[in-house]
GUSE-372181 format. One record per residue: x, z, y negated of N, C-alpha, C in turn; residue in one letter. Coordinates in steps of 0.02 Angstrom, whole numbers, plus 50000, padded with zeros to 5 digits. Example, Ala and Ser with C-alpha at 12.3 -4.5 7.8 and 13.67 -1.06 7.14 Angstrom:
GUSE-372181
506605039050284506155039050225506605039050165a506425035450112506845035750053506455039449998s
//
This chain:
GUSE-372181
508715024850148508015026950153507595022550107m507085019550136506675014950097506045018650075n505925019050009505365022849982504765018349966h504795012149985504235007649972503685008750024r503075008750001502515009250047502355002250074f502105001850136501914995450164501284992950129h501114986650142500594983350104499924986850109t499744989250168499104992650176499064998850133t499615002650132499625008750091499555007150017a499865001649996499814999649926499094997949907k498774994249951498084992449937497624998649937r497755003149983497355009349985497465013449922a498085013749899498225017549838497875014449778a497895007749775497555004249720496805005749721f496505005349780495785006649786495615013749767c496035018449790495915025549774495925026749699m496445023949665496495024949593495925021449557a495755015449579495215011749546494535015249555a494425018049615493795021549627493755027849584l494315031449579494315037449536494175035549464s494455029849443494335027649374493605025849364l493295023049415492605020649407492115026449406a492255031949441491745037249446491855043049398i492455043649370492555049049321493085047049272s492955048749208493405046749155493555052849112f494175053549093494355059149050494975057349010s495125061348960495755060548924495915066948888a496505067748872496715073448833497145070948775q497075074248718497455072248659498145075548663a498655071448657499335074148662499565076148592q499335081848571499505084148504499935090448508y500435090648468500835096648464500445102348432a499925100848393499555106048359499245110948408a499075108548468498765112948517499235118348541a499875117548529500365122248556500555127748506t500395126948444500655131548394500325138348395t499745138948426499385145248426499555149648486e499995147348531500155151148590500865153748586l501025158348632501685161548631502235156548638a502775157448599503325152748600503685152848667a503665158448703504025158948766503655155848825l503005154748819502615151248870502155146248836d502455141248803502065136748761501635131948803p501125129248773500725124148804501105117448798v501145113848854501465107248854500965102148881v501025096048858500575090748880500935085248918v501595084948913501965079548943502005080149019t502055086249045502185087149116501605084749160a500985085849137500405084449180499875080149147a500025077349088499535073349050498925077449029l498995084049031498455088549011498775094948988a498455098448940498755104648915498815109948969p499435112348980499575117649026500155121748997r500145128249008500725132048987501325130049029t501915131549005502515129949042502495132949112a502225139049117502165142349181501665138849227n501115136349199500595133049239500765125849256e501255122849223501395115749232501695114149300s501955119249336502285118249400502865113349394l503195113449335503735108849320504315112649289s504895109449290505465111849252505415108849182s505235112949134505085110349067505385114949015v505645111948962505915115648904505575113048841s505485117448793505165115648730505625117648673v505735112948628506075114248565505545114048511l505395119948483504835120348437505055119248365d504565119748320504695118448249505225123248221e505195129648242505685134448217506395132448239a506475129848299507135127648322507385121848281t506955116748269507155111148226507365113648157f506975118348129507115120748062507765124748059r507855129348106508455133648105509095129648114r509095125148164509715121648179509845115848133q509325112748105509395107548055509965102648072d509925099448131510495095348153510515088648117p511115085648115511185078948087510995073648138t510975075548202510815070748255510335073948305s509865070048330509405072548380509775074548444l510305070948461510675072548522511015079348518t511155081848457511445088548450510955093848474d510305092748463509805097448487509735097148563l509815091248592509695090248663510305092248705l510905091648679511515092748717511525099748747r511615100148813511685106548847511035110048862g510455107248843509825110248864509795109848940q509365113848973509355113849046509285106749075p509755104749117509735098249148509895092349104g510125093549042510235088148994510975087448978v511235081448981511915079848962511895073948914d512375073548869512405068248819513095065348817v513155058748817513785055348805513695050748745t514235049548709514185045348649514855042048635s514825036448601515415032748580515595034648508n515665041048495515805043548428515195046848399g515255049148337514715052848304514375048648251s513795051048228513415048048173513185040948189f512665040548230512345034248244512675029948297g513215032348326513555028248376513185028748443k513265023548484512885022848546512915029148588s512335031548610512295037748648511835036748709s511965040648760511535040748819511365047948834s510725049248847510485055948864510315056048938v510665060248976510575060849048510105066649065y509585065349104509155070549130509285071149205l509555076749225509735077949295510165072249323r510625069849283511075064649304510825057549296g510185056749278509905050049266510005048349193a510305042449177510435040749107509805038649070p509895036749007509315035148964508885029648992s509185024649027508775019249053508415021149117d508515027249142508145029749200507755036049182a507645037049118507215042349092506785039549037s506235042749023505755040048975505785044048910v505795040548854505735043548788505065041448758l504675046348735504035044948704504005048348636m503635045148591503505048048525502745048248516i502465054248515501735055048510501365050648560d501615050548621501275046848674501445039548680g501885036948636502075029848637502795029348661i502905025348713503575024648741504005020348696r504635022448686505115018748645505735017348688l505925010948692506515008948728506685001748709r507274999548730507454992448725507304989148792s506904983848790506744980248852507354976548880a507844975048837508434971548861508944976348890t509104981748853509594986548877509284991448927a508634992648922508294997048967508205004148942g508675006648902508635013548878508405014048806g508315020248784508105021648715508715023248672a508685021248610509225022448562509095029048526a509245034548560509145041248531509515042048465f510095038748459510525039748401510215037448335q509695033248338509395030548278508775034448255y508625040048286508035043948268508245050048228l507965050648167508125056148123507745062348145d508095067948161507735073848185507255076848134p507345075248070506895078048019506205074748020r506125069548060505465066448068505035069848121m505325074848156504975078048212504975085548204f504485088748235504465096048233504375099148302d504445095048354504355097748422504625092648472r504915095248527505135091048582504965094548648a504695090748696504575093248763505035089448811e505415093048851505885090148898505645091948968i505395086949004505145087949072505645084849120v505915088849166506425086549212506125085549281r506325080149313506065078349378505655072049373g505535068549429505205062049428504495062449402p504315057649360503635057049334503385049849339r503625046249389503415039349399502675038749411g502365043749445501655043449460501215044449399s501515046649343501135047549281501325042449228l501975040449226502215036249172502485029549195y502515028349260502745021849284503495021249284g503745015349268504445013749275504895018349233a505475019749260506035023049226505985030549221d505455033649244505385040949238505705044249299a506335042549312506695045149370506965052049355v507335052649301507615059149283507115063749250g506615060749217506115064749182505875061249120g505565065149075505255062549014505435067148956v505635064348901505715067948838505195065148790i504775069748763504275067548715504395071148648q504425067248595504505069848527503835069548491l503695074648452503065075048416503195075348341f502815071448303502845071648230502365076848203t502445079248142501985084248114501265081848115p500815086448134500115084448145499675085748084d499895090048038499505091547979498915096047993g499035101848022498485106348040498365111947990d498755112147935498655117147883498145114747832e497715119247809497205117447760497525115747693e497335110047663497605107947599498295104847606g498525101547553499175098147556499755103147559p500225101747603500825105947612501445101547599q501705101547538502285097347524502935100547550p503425096347562504075098747583504615093847558r505165096547536505715092547510506365095647535i506845091547551507505093947572508045089247545s508555092347515509115088547487509765091947510v510235087947533510865091047555511405085947567g511985088547587512555084247601513135088347626g513705084947637514275088647662514835084047682g515175085847737515775082447760515665075047770s516215071347765516225064047774515785060447723f515725063547663515315060747610514615059247635n514315064247666513645063647695513115065847646t512585061947639512005063847598511375063547641q510945068547631510305068747667509755070347617r509205066647624508635067747580508005066547621l507535071047616506895069947649506335073147609s505745070347614505165072947578504535071147617a504025075247611503415073747647502845078247625g502255076547647501665080647634501215080047694v500915085547714500455085547770499915090647756s499365090147792498815094847781498175092547813g497645096247796496985094747824496465095347769r496035090447764495475090447717494845089047758e494445094147769493855093347810494055091447880g493785085947905493955083647972494545079047975g494895078047919495455073347917496115077047914t496565075347960497245077847960497715072147941r498245073747904498705068547883499415071247879y499885066647885500595068347877500965062047856s501305062547799501705057047773502405059747758f502915055947775503595058347764504075052447759a504635053747725505175048847721505835052547721g506365049347745507025052447746507555047147738s508135049347712508715044947707509335048847726h509735045847768510375048847790510915043647779f511465045747749512015041147736512675044847742n513155041847777513805045047785514355039747790t514945041447764515535037147774515785037547846d515575042847881515785043647950516515045547958g516755044948019517455046548034517685041648088q518335041248101518575036548152518275038148220p518115032948258517865034148326518415032748378i518985030348356519575029748399520175032648362r520655035048400521255037848370521595032748325q521745034748263522075030348216521635025048185g520985025248200520535020248173520285022048103g519865017648076519575018748010518895022148016e518675025047960518015028247959517485022947974d516985024948012516425020548030515775023648004k515485020447954514905023247920514255022047957g513735025247930513065024847960512565026847907y512015022947904511465025047860510805023647896d510305027847879509665027547913509125029447863n508625025247856508045026647814507425026547859t507045031947860506475032647905505845034247865s505275032047892504635033447860504125034847914a503655039347898503135041447945502465041647911l501945039147944501255039947920500825041447981a500435046747975499995048748030499345051548000r498775048748021498125050847996497645051148055v497245056448058496735057048111496105060148080a495535057948104494895060648080494455062548140h494195068648137493735071148189493035071448161t492565068148194491875068048172491495074148200f490905075448172490515081148193490325080648267e490285074748293490105073748363490685075648410s491275076648382491865077948421492285071748433g492035065848416492425059748422492995059848371a493545056448388494125056448344494455049648345e494705047548287495105041548282495735043248243v496265039648257496895041048223497375035248225g497845035248178498365030148175499045033548166v499555030348191500245032748184500705026948172l501185027848127501715022948116502365026648100a502875025348137503545028248125504055022648128l504465022148077504955016748073505615019348047r506145017448081506825019148059507225012648056a507585011748002508015005847996508655007747959r509195004147974509825005847941510385001447965g510995003847952511605000147968512095004848002n512445002248052512915006248091513555002348100n514125005348083514775002148091515105004748155e515455000348189515825002248249516444997848254y516894999448300517494995448307517324988348325d517544983648284517424976548299516814973648266g516434977648229515844974748198515364979948171g514754977748159514234982148134513554979148153e513034983248148512364980648162511854983648115n511324979848104510724982248071510204983548126d509874989248123509414991148176508724992748148f508224992148191507544994348177507284997748240v507015003748232506655007348285505955008848258q505445006948296504775007648268504265008948323q503795013448309503205014248351502595014248306v502055011248329501425011148292500855011248342a500325014848325499765015248371499125017248337g498575015548370497915017648348497535020048410i497155025348403496795027948460496085030048441y495665030248491494995032848483494845037348542g494545043148528494385047948581493655049848576e493305049748632492585050848632492395055748686l492055061248668491785065748719491125062948746p491165060148806490565057048836490055062448852i490285067948883489875073748897490295079948882t490025085848896490405091948885491015092448930d491005088948985491555089349033491925082749042t491775077849001492065071149010492265068348942w492915067048934493165063948874493545057548893q493545052848847493885046548860494275044548798s494885042148810495325040348754495645033648767r495615029248717495935022748720496465022348666l497065020248685497625019748638497915012648641t497995009648583498335003248576498975004448537l499545002248564500175003848531500674998248538s501174998548494501744993948497502384997748482e502894996548522503564999348510504044993548499a504494994348452504944988948433505654991448430r506114987648458506834989048454507184982648433d507494982748374507804976648347508524978048329e508974973448347509684974248334509974967648311l510244967648251510574961648222511314963348216d511724960348259512424962248266512884956948238t513394959248201513934954948178514574957848206i514924953948248515524956548280516044950948289d516574952548325517124947748335516914941748378n516344942348411516104936848454515584932548418f515464933948355515004929848316514334933048303g514154938048342513544941748330512944939048369g512404942648363511794940848398511204944548368s510604942148382509994945548362509564946548425v509374952648437508934954248493508364958548467i507764956148478507154959648456506694960348516d506584966548538506134967748594505524971648570t504944969748596504314973048579503914974348642r503624980248645503184982048700502504983848672t501994980048692501314981448671500924984248731q500564989648719500244993348773499524995148755t499084994248804498404996948800498335002048856a498165008148838498125013548888497445016948882r497105017348938496445020648941496525026648986w496475032548957496575038648995495945043048990q495745045749046495115049449050495215056149084n494795060949064494845067649091494155070149110n494095072649170493465075249195493575082349221f493165087049196493255094149212492755096249265q493015099549318492605102449371492735109949373f492455113649326492585120749323493315122049309g493665125349355494375126749346494815120749364a494515115549392494895109749415494825104049364h495295099349370495305093849323495535087449358e495205082049344495405075449371495575070849313l496145067749317496365062949266496425056149299i496155051149268496195044349294496245039449236a496575033849248496635029149193496955022649215g497035018349166497345011749177497775010049117a498275005849128498735004049075498954996849085e498954993149030499204986249030499724985748974i500314983048990500834982348940501194975748948s501494973548893501884967348894502524968448855e503084966748887503744966548854503874959448831d504134958948769504284952348743504964952648707r505374947648720506054947348692506134941148649v506404942048589506604936448547507344937448531s507754932448549508484933548546508844926948535s509424927548503509874921748498510224920448564t510224925448609510454924248678509904920548716n510104916048758509624911648792509394914748858d508894919048855508614922048915508154916948949f508194916649016507774912049054507034914049048d506904920449044506224923049038506204927648977v505694927048936505664930948874505064935548871t504664936048924504104940748924503924942548995s503614948349003503354950549067502804955649054r502314955849099501784960649090501744965249150d501444971049139501374976149191500664978949188n500354979449246499684982449251499724988349298t499404993849279499454999949319498795003649318a498665007249372498125012249375498425018649401v498155024249380498435030749400497885035949405f498005040949445497535046449452497915052749469t497645058449447497965064849459497435070349466q497535074649514497105080449522497485086849506g497195091049463497475097549445496995102849471l497165105949525496715110349561496965117649556l496505122049537496675129049527496275133349576d496615135749629496315140249677496675146949672f496695149749612497095155649598497085160649655s497685162849679498345162049649498715155549669p498375151049707498685144649725498495139349673f498945134649664498815128749621499105122649654a498755117049647498975110649676498925105349622i499445101249617499445095449574499655089449615q499235084449619499385078349658499235072249616a499675067349617499585061449576499815055249613s499545049549593499705043049624499635037649572l500095032849574500075027349526500295020849560r499955015449541500115008749566500295004449506y500895001349508501134996849456501224989849485d500994984849449501084977849469501414974249411d502044972249420502444969149368502614961949388n502494957249343502604950149360503334948549371e503794952849349504504951249356504794954049421a504604960049441504924962949500504434965449553y503814963549549503344965249602502964971649589g502724974749643502314980749637502664986849665d502464992649639502744999049661502195004249662e502225008549712501775014249717502195020549713v502015025149669502375031449662501865037149668t502105042749692501665048549700502045055049692g501675060449684501985067049680501495072249704s501765077749730501365083449752501735089749733l501405094249696501705100549676501245106249697a501535111549723501175117449744501435123449706l500985127749684501185133849649500835139949678g501175145649674500885151949699501095157549653y500605161149625500735166849582500875173049626d501505175249626501675181149665501345187349637l501305187649570500955193049535500815190449465d500695194949418500535192749350501135189949312n501725190549341502325188749304502755183349337y502655182149401503115177749438502725172349475h502975166149468502655160349500503165156249538t503005155049602503405150549643503125143449637l503555138449643503325131549642503775127349687r503485122149714503845117249755503525110449744a503935105249744503665098649730504075093249764s503765087649775504095081549798503805075749759v504225071149738503975065649697504425059549704g504125053749694504495047449695504475044249626t504965039949613505005036449549505405030049560a505405025749510505805019649513506045017749444f506625014549442506905011949380506835004349381k506505001549331506394994349328507014990749305a507174985049333507724980949307507564978749235p508054979249192507964977249123508014969649117s507854967049058507944959849046508674957849053f509134962149032509844960649042510014960249116n509744964949156509874964949228509614958449260d509024956349239508704950649272508914943949244l509004943549177509034936949145509634935949098y510104940649094510664939649047511004933049064w511114928849012511384922149025512024922249067p512004918449122512564917449168512734923549209n512364929049202512524935049240511924938449271s511324937549244510744941049269510574939249340g510244943849374510054942949444509294943649451n508914938149452508184938549454507914941249521p508354942049571508134944449636508214952049644d508394955449591508484962749595507844966249613l507914971549654507364976149666507434982049619n506884985349603506934991549564507314996949603p507675001249568507945007149600507365011649621e507425014849678506915019549699507225026349713t506835031549706507105038249715506565042849743s506805048049776506365053249802506685060049787e506305064549757506575070949735506175076649767t506545081649790506255087849814506505093449770v506055097949750506235103349704505885109749723e506225115349717505925121949723506125126049662v505685130349639505835134349580505435140649577g505645145149534505275151349523505365153149449v504825155749419504835157449348504575164549339r504925168249297504705174849277504495174649204g503865176549191503585176149123503345182949102q503635185549048503475192249024503275191848950y503115197548921502855197448853503375195348802s504015197048813504525195448764505105191348791q505075189548854505615185348880505385181748943w505775176748963505635172949024506285170949056f506255169149119506805165749153506515160649201w506895155449215506675150049258507265147549298d507175147149364507705144849409507425139149452l507785133649455507575127849495508165124849532a508035122549593508535118849632508205112249655a508585106849657508295100349671508795095849705f508535090649737508935085249765508565078749755q508925073849727508645067249713509055062049751n508725058349796509045053049835508835046249807d509345042149793509235035549764509375030049815y508975024749813509115018549849509095012649801d509455007449818509455001249779509675002349707d510175006549697510425007449629510665000749601l510504999549538510724993349505511414994649476i511914991049502512604992049480512904985349459a513204985249400513554979249377514264979549404w514484973949434515154973549463515404966349458a516074965449459516354958549455516204954549518p516064948249509515934943649565516554939549580t516504935349630517074931149649517274926249594s516794924649551516934920049495517254923549436s517304930149439517604933849384517104936549335g516474934349339515954936849295515664943349323l515384947349278515054953449299514304951949309w514024954749363513324953649378513034959849413a512384961049406512074966849438511874965449510p511914970549553511714969949622511374976449644q510954976049696510684981949728511134983749787n511614988049774512094989549827512194996949839v512075001149791512295008149795511755012849821n511995018249849511585023949868511885030049836h511475034449812511735040349778511305046349794a511605052249786511245058549794511455063249738r510975065949704511115070849651510775077349669i511185082449681510935089249692511085093449630r510685098549621510825102749564510405108949561g510575113149513510205119249500510205120649425a509655123449400509595125049329509335132149321e509645135849277509415142549260509355143049185l508765144849161508665145549089508295152049075s508385154549014508055160848995507975160948919s507475164648896507365165548825507095172348810g507295175048752507085181748732506905181648658v506345184748641506175186048572506025193448565e506465196948533506395204248527506665206348458v506285210748425506455212948357506555206748314s507135206048283507275200348240507715195148275d507795195748341508235191248378507845185848415w508115179848417507885174448460508485171848499t508455172648565509015170848608508795165848661l509195160848673509065155948726509705154648764q509655153948830510235152548871510055147548925a510525143148942510415138048994511065136849031a511005136449097511565134549140511345129049187f511735123749193511585118149237512165116749283t512025116249348512525114049397512285107449427y512725102549431512535095949455513065093549504l512845090449558513285087349607513075080049615d513295075549570513085068549572513575064349614p513375062349672513835059049719513615051849734e514095047249731514005040449755514105040649831d513575039649869513605040449941514035034949974k514125029349941514535024049969515275025749967d515495029349915516205030749907516385038049912t515895042449904516035049649901516265052049834g516325047549784516545049449717515975052349676n516175055849624515675058249576515425052349534r514775052149521514505046949477514815047649408l514955042049377515315041949314514925045249258a515305048549213515075051249150514605057249157r514585060349216514175066349225514625072449231r514515077449189514835083949198514465087649254a514815091849291514485095549345514275102549325t514545105149270514355111749247514255111649171q513715114849149513555114949078513235121549060s513435124349004513155130548978512965129648905v512375132248887512175132348816511885139148800r512125141948744511865148348719511675147348646l511065149448628510825149348558510625156348539d510865158748482510695165448458510545165148384a509985167948363509785168148293509485174848277d509615177248216509345183748194509095183248122r508505186048110508225186548043508435193148011e508695192847950508915198747913508595198647844l507935200147843507575199947780507545192847755g507825191647695507825184947666508375180647695d508805183547739509355179947767509235178547842w509555173347867509565172047939510255169647959s510475171748017511125169848043511035167448115l511435162448135511385160048203511975155748223g511975154148287512505149948314512325147348382g512675142048403512575139048469513255137748500s513285138948565513875137348605513675132348658l514025126848663513925121848715514595120648749v514615121848815515235120848853515095116848915a515525111848929515445107748989516135106549020q516135105749087516775104449120516935096949118n517455094949154517695088049149517205083149181h517305076849165516915071349194517385065449202r517155060349238517545054249248517185048549213y517585044049184517305038549146517215032249189d517445032549251517395026649294517165028649364d516915023549400516645024849467517195026949516a517815024749505518365026449550518635033449538a518405036849486518615043649468519365043949453n519615038849419520325038949398520405040649324t519885039649284519925041149212519555047649198q519935053049197519645059749188519605061549114r519025063949093518925066449025518865073949029l519275077448990519295084648994518635087848971n518505093748997517935097648974518045100148903g517535103148875517575105448806517085111048793y517195114548739516735119648715516635118848640g516005118548619515845117748548515475123948523l515645125848461515285131348428515005128748363v514355129348354514025127548291513745133848259n513845134548194513625140548158513125138548104l512685143248086512185141848035511975148248001r511755147447938511505153047899510975150447850a510485154647836509955152747789509805158447741g509595156647681509425161647630508795159347594w508265163247600507645161747563507705165247495q507905161347445508065164247380507465164447333f506905161547353506285161747314505725159747361a505095161447344504545159347386504555151747398p504545149747462504545142847485505205139247475l505715142747448506365139647437506885142747484w507265138447518507775140847565508405136447559t508975139747561509615136247565509905137347634a510185132147664510465132547730511175129647731r511605132947769512285130547781512375129847856v512625124147878512785123147949513515120847955t513845123348006514535121248022514535118748094v514615112248103514625109348170515345108948195e515425110348259516095110448290516555114848249n516365121148242516705125848196517445126648210a517655125948273518365126948290518735120248296f518425114948269518755108448263519015105848330d518585106348381518785104048448518785096448451k519335093648477519365086448487519145085048559e518635080848567518365079748634518085072748640y518045070348703517775063848719517255064648775e516715060848770516245060348825516235053348855t516545048548821516695041948848517415040348830t517755036748873518465035748865518635032248800s519145034948765519435032148703518995032948642d518405036148648517975037148591517965044648573y518195046248513518225053248493517615055048451i517405061248456516845063748416517095067348355n516645068748309516825071648245517115078648254a517605080348212517875087048211517425091648170g517725096948143517345101748104516985098348045r516345100048036515955097147982515485102347954a515465102947888515035107747855514515104147812g513905107047811513355104047773512965109647737f512745108047676512335112547636511695108847617l511135112347622510505109147604510045114247571s509595111747530509095115947496508415113147515v507955117647535507305115647561506745118947521h506225115147509505615117847479505035116447526f504625121447539504045120647582504065125447640g503555125047682503515129447740504065128147790q
//
């Protein structure tokens, strides 16, 4: 099935988006602060529709990990928070900074988008984001939107979008916070920060350091260490006119050891924005940003240096028509690669226009979006989506949607020395989804079923010369269902998620590699005065490490335990035990993850 539009349709889409941009402009600020004043069970999200909507109103399959979740679970890795969430699977080559991939509905990291405060972070050469290098203590919120978002975010939003938010500083006056801890594998953790608001100025500054001797990532191997030092600066000022300007900088750098070598890494996002209310119903926001992924590797092959940078100018506008909303904008970005590997091409640019209508005809709702991307490396793409919602009553909402997306070939796919294929087409996909959500005062449930059909999958395979090279050869279909629920009652906070996935390679009939078909996650926490107790269970069935389905990796179940004690005002001690039953498990062949690990930390601040 070919999802490309013919030339006339592409030109019409471009004209439609450009006309919408010319006649109405709007924008919305993607701030986590807007969500803190609403119920945790139906939070406001901005990632799903580029505009603030409650999870129920978003007409999307969306999950939110709020500040309380980050604080209670206090994970050593961001992937520990994501593992087993609805529609989310994680594979890794060991623990503590080792290479990881986060799958959204079966789409890996290079086919899903990671954003930090509205700035996309990824490697232009590898295609995916390095989740393993992001310290969870730098963030206080995550929004996980499942399903195609190509019409809003462009390339790679096939499986969905994960957006991380840094502290916004919405409390009056300075709010300091300090955390010191350590534990198994000679691990030390230290973080400190201050945030607050003075008049119209909000600010947040933070730093953290994580260091561990690690543990073997292969049977009989040596310990493989990891260290990470991160820093955050965020400042925004709102003028009496309602105009706002702000800056953000987040940087993580460190060293990671693995079998056969080690690397020094840098992950960085930086941006500046200005937002202006043109009228009472029209706002406009311009954002200039840069994302950087740098890897300096020393290994048995002599090592390499790869530095990729993406610079983006995004103009997003929002126009209000009573209960309806129109979003339109344009985006220009450039990927640039500096490497000791000899790439034939070291830069490419992308120009896009997009528009979206959010229409409320209560009890009916319609969301329709369209985007045109023109990339100098792989041509142009048009993506679109249509979502319909119907409120059955005050508590239950039906939704149905169809959307298209595409995965862009990476620099490695196109230009890797002696192997790249500059004639590759982007992967294209079409997804159909139906869902229903029940939203009540103290609990919710959400059920969704979907099917995603892929064409022109980019697959690396051996050629007649013996070298590996990418080709557009595969067709795939991923079907699935997700059921999630949450309850807040008395002193209990309970969350549950079940995911069923049927990821099939249509050419062979085999299961797509490294995807589990069944996943369960349960989180339970209880407040007991000055004490808190909690735990998480994550269980997944077997998966295969290869396309031929000959290398089977057994399923596993993990139990993580936690306890907290507020022993003085603003002072808390926390104990966490990860993999409490010392389960030995693999998510990629021959790479083992950490066994039982205990950590103790002391925290000062809110």
